[in-house]
C-alpha positions as CSV (number, residue, x, y, z in Angstrom):
1,V,71.8,121.5,-49.8
2,G,75.3,121.0,-51.0
3,Y,76.2,124.5,-51.8
4,N,74.2,126.0,-48.8
5,S,76.5,124.3,-46.4
6,K,79.5,125.0,-48.5
7,F,79.2,128.7,-49.1
8,G,76.9,130.0,-46.3
9,E,73.4,131.4,-46.4
10,S,73.9,135.1,-47.2
11,C,71.2,136.1,-49.7
12,S,73.3,139.0,-50.9
13,S,76.0,136.7,-52.4
14,N,73.5,134.1,-53.8
15,S,74.3,134.8,-57.5
16,M,78.0,134.6,-56.9
17,K,77.6,131.2,-55.2
18,Q,75.4,129.9,-58.1
19,T,78.1,131.0,-60.6
20,L,80.8,129.3,-58.5
21,F,78.7,126.1,-58.2
22,K,78.3,125.9,-62.0
23,V,82.0,126.5,-62.5
24,T,83.2,123.8,-60.0
25,V,80.5,121.2,-60.5
26,Q,79.3,119.8,-63.8
27,L,76.2,117.7,-64.1
28,C,75.4,114.8,-66.5
29,Y,72.1,116.5,-67.4
30,E,72.4,120.3,-66.7
31,H,68.7,121.0,-67.0
32,L,67.3,118.1,-64.9
33,N,66.8,118.0,-61.2
34,G,68.5,115.1,-59.5
35,S,71.2,114.8,-62.1
36,C,74.4,112.9,-61.2
37,V,77.6,115.0,-60.8
38,K,79.9,114.7,-63.8
39,T,83.7,114.3,-63.2
40,P,85.1,114.6,-66.7
41,Y,88.8,114.1,-67.7
42,S,90.8,116.8,-69.4
43,P,91.1,116.4,-73.2
44,A,94.4,114.5,-73.4
45,P,93.5,111.8,-70.8
46,R,90.1,111.5,-72.5
47,L,91.6,110.8,-75.8
48,I,94.0,108.2,-74.4
49,L,91.2,106.4,-72.5
50,Y,88.9,106.4,-75.5
51,T,91.7,105.0,-77.6
52,V,92.7,102.3,-75.1
53,F,89.1,101.2,-74.3
54,G,88.0,101.5,-78.0
55,F,90.9,99.3,-79.1
56,G,89.8,96.7,-76.7
57,A,86.2,96.8,-77.9
58,V,87.3,96.6,-81.6
59,L,89.6,93.7,-80.9
60,A,86.9,91.8,-78.9
61,V,84.4,92.2,-81.7
62,F,86.5,91.5,-84.8
63,G,89.0,89.1,-83.2
64,N,86.3,86.8,-81.9
65,L,84.3,87.2,-85.1
66,L,87.4,85.8,-86.9
67,V,87.5,82.9,-84.5
68,M,83.8,82.0,-85.0
69,I,84.0,82.3,-88.8
70,S,87.2,80.2,-88.9
71,I,85.8,77.3,-86.9
72,L,82.3,77.3,-88.4
73,H,83.4,77.7,-92.1
74,F,86.4,75.4,-92.3
75,K,85.2,71.8,-92.1
76,Q,88.6,70.6,-90.9
77,L,88.0,72.6,-87.6
78,H,84.6,71.0,-86.9
79,S,85.3,69.2,-83.6
80,P,83.7,69.1,-80.2
81,T,86.5,71.2,-78.7
82,N,86.5,73.8,-81.4
83,F,82.7,74.2,-81.2
84,L,83.1,75.0,-77.5
85,I,85.9,77.5,-78.5
86,A,83.5,79.1,-81.1
87,S,80.8,79.4,-78.5
88,L,83.3,80.9,-76.1
89,A,84.3,83.4,-78.8
90,C,80.6,84.2,-79.2
91,A,80.3,85.2,-75.5
92,D,83.4,87.4,-75.8
93,F,82.0,88.9,-79.1
94,M,78.8,89.8,-77.3
95,V,80.7,91.5,-74.6
96,G,82.4,93.6,-77.3
97,V,79.0,94.5,-78.9
98,T,76.6,94.9,-76.0
99,V,78.8,95.8,-73.0
100,M,82.1,97.5,-73.8
101,P,81.0,100.4,-76.1
102,F,78.5,101.6,-73.5
103,S,81.0,101.1,-70.7
104,I,83.6,103.2,-72.6
105,V,81.3,106.3,-72.4
106,R,80.4,105.6,-68.8
107,S,84.0,105.2,-67.7
108,V,85.3,108.3,-69.6
109,E,82.4,110.6,-69.2
110,S,81.4,109.4,-65.7
111,C,77.8,109.5,-66.8
112,W,75.2,106.9,-68.2
113,Y,73.5,108.4,-71.3
114,F,71.7,105.2,-72.5
115,G,68.6,105.1,-70.3
116,E,67.6,103.3,-67.1
117,S,66.2,100.2,-68.9
118,Y,69.4,99.5,-70.9
119,C,71.4,100.1,-67.7
120,Q,69.8,97.0,-66.3
121,F,70.2,95.1,-69.5
122,H,73.8,96.1,-69.7
123,S,74.4,94.7,-66.2
124,C,72.6,91.5,-67.1
125,F,74.6,91.0,-70.3
126,D,77.8,91.7,-68.3
127,V,77.0,88.9,-65.7
128,S,75.6,86.5,-68.4
129,F,78.6,86.6,-70.7
130,C,81.1,86.4,-67.9
131,L,79.5,83.3,-66.5
132,A,79.1,81.8,-70.0
133,S,82.8,82.3,-70.5
134,I,83.9,80.6,-67.4
135,Y,81.5,77.6,-67.9
136,H,82.7,77.2,-71.5
137,L,86.3,77.2,-70.2
138,C,85.4,74.7,-67.6
139,F,83.9,72.3,-70.1
140,I,86.9,72.8,-72.4
141,S,89.2,71.8,-69.6
142,L,87.1,68.7,-69.0
143,D,87.2,67.9,-72.8
144,R,91.0,68.3,-72.8
145,Y,91.3,66.1,-69.7
146,I,89.4,63.2,-71.3
147,A,91.3,63.6,-74.5
148,I,94.7,63.5,-72.8
149,S,94.0,60.9,-70.1
150,D,92.0,58.4,-72.2
151,P,92.5,59.2,-75.9
152,L,91.0,55.8,-77.0
153,V,87.6,56.4,-75.5
154,Y,87.6,60.2,-76.0
155,P,85.9,60.1,-79.5
156,I,83.0,58.1,-77.9
157,R,82.7,60.0,-74.6
158,F,83.0,63.6,-75.9
159,T,81.0,63.8,-79.1
160,V,79.6,66.8,-80.9
161,S,76.2,66.2,-79.3
162,V,77.9,66.3,-75.8
163,S,79.7,69.5,-76.8
164,G,76.3,70.9,-77.8
165,M,74.8,70.1,-74.4
166,C,77.7,71.8,-72.7
167,I,77.2,74.9,-74.8
168,A,73.5,74.9,-74.2
169,F,74.0,74.6,-70.4
170,S,76.6,77.4,-70.3
171,W,74.3,79.8,-72.1
172,L,71.0,78.9,-70.5
173,F,72.2,78.8,-67.0
174,S,74.1,82.1,-67.3
175,I,71.3,84.0,-68.9
176,I,68.5,82.6,-66.6
177,Y,70.6,83.3,-63.5
178,S,71.6,86.9,-64.3
179,F,68.3,88.0,-65.6
180,S,66.4,86.4,-62.7
181,L,68.8,88.0,-60.1
182,L,68.9,91.5,-61.6
183,G,65.4,91.5,-63.1
184,T,63.7,90.7,-59.8
185,G,65.8,93.1,-57.8
186,A,66.9,90.3,-55.4
187,N,70.5,91.6,-55.7
188,A,69.6,94.9,-53.9
189,A,67.4,93.4,-51.1
190,G,68.4,95.1,-47.8
191,L,70.2,97.9,-49.6
192,E,67.2,100.1,-50.4
193,D,68.5,103.1,-48.4
194,L,71.9,102.9,-50.2
195,V,70.3,102.5,-53.6
196,S,68.0,105.5,-52.9
197,A,71.0,107.6,-51.8
198,L,73.0,106.7,-54.9
199,T,70.2,107.0,-57.4
200,C,70.5,110.0,-59.7
201,V,69.7,110.8,-63.4
202,G,72.7,109.7,-65.5
203,G,74.0,107.0,-63.2
204,C,74.1,103.2,-63.7
205,Q,75.0,101.6,-60.4
206,I,73.9,98.1,-59.6
207,A,74.2,97.2,-55.9
208,V,74.6,93.6,-54.9
209,N,74.0,92.5,-51.3
210,Q,76.3,90.3,-49.3
211,S,74.4,87.0,-49.9
212,W,74.3,87.4,-53.7
213,V,77.9,88.6,-53.8
214,L,78.9,85.3,-52.1
215,V,76.7,83.3,-54.6
216,N,78.3,85.1,-57.5
217,F,81.8,84.4,-56.1
218,L,81.0,80.7,-55.7
219,L,79.7,80.5,-59.3
220,F,83.0,81.9,-60.3
221,F,85.2,80.0,-57.8
222,I,83.8,76.4,-58.1
223,P,84.4,76.1,-61.9
224,T,87.7,77.9,-61.4
225,L,88.8,75.2,-58.9
226,V,87.6,72.5,-61.2
227,M,89.7,74.0,-64.0
228,I,92.8,74.3,-61.8
229,V,92.5,70.6,-60.7
230,L,91.9,69.3,-64.3
231,Y,94.7,71.3,-65.8
232,S,97.1,70.2,-63.1
233,K,96.2,66.6,-63.9
234,I,96.5,67.3,-67.7
235,F,100.0,68.7,-67.4
236,L,101.1,65.8,-65.2
237,I,99.7,63.2,-67.7
238,A,101.2,65.1,-70.7
239,E,104.6,65.1,-69.0
240,Q,104.4,61.4,-68.3
241,Q,103.4,60.7,-71.9
242,A,106.2,62.7,-73.3
243,R,108.8,60.8,-71.1
244,K,107.3,57.4,-72.2
245,M,107.5,58.3,-75.9
246,E,111.1,59.7,-75.5
247,S,112.1,56.5,-73.7
248,L,110.5,54.3,-76.3
249,N,112.1,56.1,-79.2
250,N,115.5,55.9,-77.5
251,K,115.1,52.1,-77.0
252,T,113.8,51.4,-80.6
253,G,116.2,53.9,-82.2
254,R,113.3,55.5,-84.2
255,C,113.7,59.1,-85.4
256,S,110.4,59.6,-87.3
257,E,107.2,60.3,-85.4
258,S,104.3,57.9,-85.5
259,Y,100.7,59.1,-86.1
260,Q,99.9,58.4,-82.5
261,E,102.8,60.6,-81.3
262,R,101.7,63.5,-83.6
263,V,98.2,63.3,-82.2
264,A,99.5,63.2,-78.6
265,K,101.7,66.2,-79.4
266,R,98.8,68.1,-80.9
267,G,96.7,67.3,-77.9
268,R,99.3,68.6,-75.4
269,K,99.7,71.8,-77.4
270,A,96.0,72.3,-77.4
271,A,95.9,71.8,-73.6
272,R,98.8,74.3,-73.1
273,T,97.0,76.9,-75.3
274,L,93.7,76.5,-73.6
275,G,95.5,76.5,-70.2
276,V,96.9,79.9,-71.1
277,A,93.4,81.1,-72.0
278,V,92.2,79.9,-68.6
279,L,95.1,81.6,-66.8
280,A,94.3,84.8,-68.7
281,F,90.7,84.6,-67.6
282,L,91.6,84.1,-63.9
283,I,94.1,87.0,-63.9
284,S,91.5,89.2,-65.6
285,W,88.4,88.4,-63.5
286,L,89.8,87.3,-60.0
287,P,90.7,90.9,-58.9
288,Y,87.1,92.1,-59.8
289,F,85.4,89.3,-57.9
290,L,87.6,89.7,-54.8
291,D,86.9,93.4,-54.8
292,S,83.2,92.8,-55.1
293,I,83.3,90.7,-51.9
294,I,85.4,93.2,-50.0
295,D,83.1,96.0,-51.1
296,A,79.9,94.2,-50.1
297,F,81.2,93.4,-46.6
298,L,83.1,96.7,-45.9
299,G,80.4,99.1,-47.1
300,F,81.3,99.8,-50.8
301,I,84.5,101.5,-50.1
302,T,86.3,101.0,-53.5
303,P,87.1,104.4,-55.2
304,T,85.4,104.8,-58.6
305,Y,88.7,104.9,-60.5
306,I,89.9,101.6,-58.9
307,Y,86.5,100.0,-59.8
308,E,86.8,101.2,-63.4
309,I,90.4,99.8,-63.7
310,L,89.3,96.4,-62.4
311,V,86.2,96.4,-64.7
312,W,88.3,97.1,-67.7
313,I,91.0,94.5,-66.9
314,A,88.1,92.0,-66.8
315,Y,86.6,93.4,-70.1
316,Y,89.9,93.1,-71.8
317,N,89.9,89.4,-71.3
318,S,87.3,89.2,-74.1
319,A,89.9,90.6,-76.5
320,M,92.8,88.4,-75.3
321,N,91.6,84.9,-76.5
322,P,91.9,85.7,-80.2
323,L,95.4,86.9,-79.6
324,I,96.3,83.7,-77.7
325,Y,94.9,81.6,-80.5
326,A,96.8,83.6,-83.2
327,F,100.0,83.3,-81.2
328,F,99.8,79.5,-80.6
329,Y,97.8,78.2,-83.5
330,P,99.3,78.3,-87.1
331,W,95.9,77.1,-88.5
332,F,94.2,80.2,-87.0
333,R,96.7,82.5,-88.6
334,K,96.2,80.7,-91.9
335,A,92.4,81.0,-91.5
336,I,92.6,84.7,-90.8
337,K,94.7,85.2,-94.0
338,L,92.1,83.4,-96.1
339,I,89.2,85.4,-94.5
340,V,90.9,88.8,-94.7
341,T,92.0,88.3,-98.4
342,G,88.5,87.2,-99.4
343,K,89.6,83.7,-100.5
344,V,87.1,82.3,-98.0
345,L,84.4,83.3,-100.5
346,R,85.7,80.9,-103.2
347,A,84.0,77.6,-104.0
348,N,85.2,74.7,-101.9
349,S,87.2,77.1,-99.6
350,S,85.6,75.2,-96.6
351,T,87.7,72.1,-97.4
352,V,91.1,73.9,-97.4
353,N,93.7,72.0,-95.4
354,L,94.7,74.4,-92.6
355,F,97.2,72.1,-91.1
356,S,99.5,71.8,-94.1
357,G,102.7,73.7,-94.5
């Protein structure tokens, strides 16, 4: 139908039109009826895109793997907060393993070559790990708020078992929600005509109707709002604590820091670091969620290249947290050095003091 309307209906020039069609239009599967149209990049941009996207995937996999190994191996890092961070790293690691490599090919080649079944799994993993990340970050902000606002009762209120329950909720809720939504097809209810029109061999497009787009946004927005409120309170409390300690030291004339002051400083630094991680998450994912709402209510008007840019900004968040930890935490840099040099395999390496020197 496409080329009949484009080139006319003269039977005498039919072969010329078929040749021109093949030259101007490439298909994902050349020998299959109903194949999607392929819009490939020229060699230089392809190489650049594969390099940029591939670097993000490698960093997400190996960076988060280092975070998990560091926290789980070294006993000094076994704390409720760090277990939440390790589980968050696991969610980002899974994005790097199950989502990003396949999205690289889809984004650069403009075709899906991994089957219809994995297309749905790919989308489920995408939603699951995004939600898992935000709920981990939300619980981490709650943990930091309790630690800063009431440090005396913190060890009793936020124990390892409480941390474990937060981790279990983050994973179970995210996985059950995403697989239920996409597995039942509820996301595409009312969009059957659009889905039918867009469906072709070599495509992987998941349509989400207005109702579920709003639900998805609320599941993102509510914990985001909680995090913003909690971190605002954390920084106000931290500022007040710093002023009190400075005033007390000036009155008593002390120069050396007490143990309580060192603990408070460490807590404030942890809050700042995790605050940066939360900010990075918001900057990465907020444009994507806002676009999804605009798209659903304005008839899916976002150009493909804009969508791909927003998706990859969001994906790159999975590679950012290890860089944030490496920049802010000397203990993480020391742990990386021990892991990379193989010293982590030595006997009693799990008891190394990562906070010394």
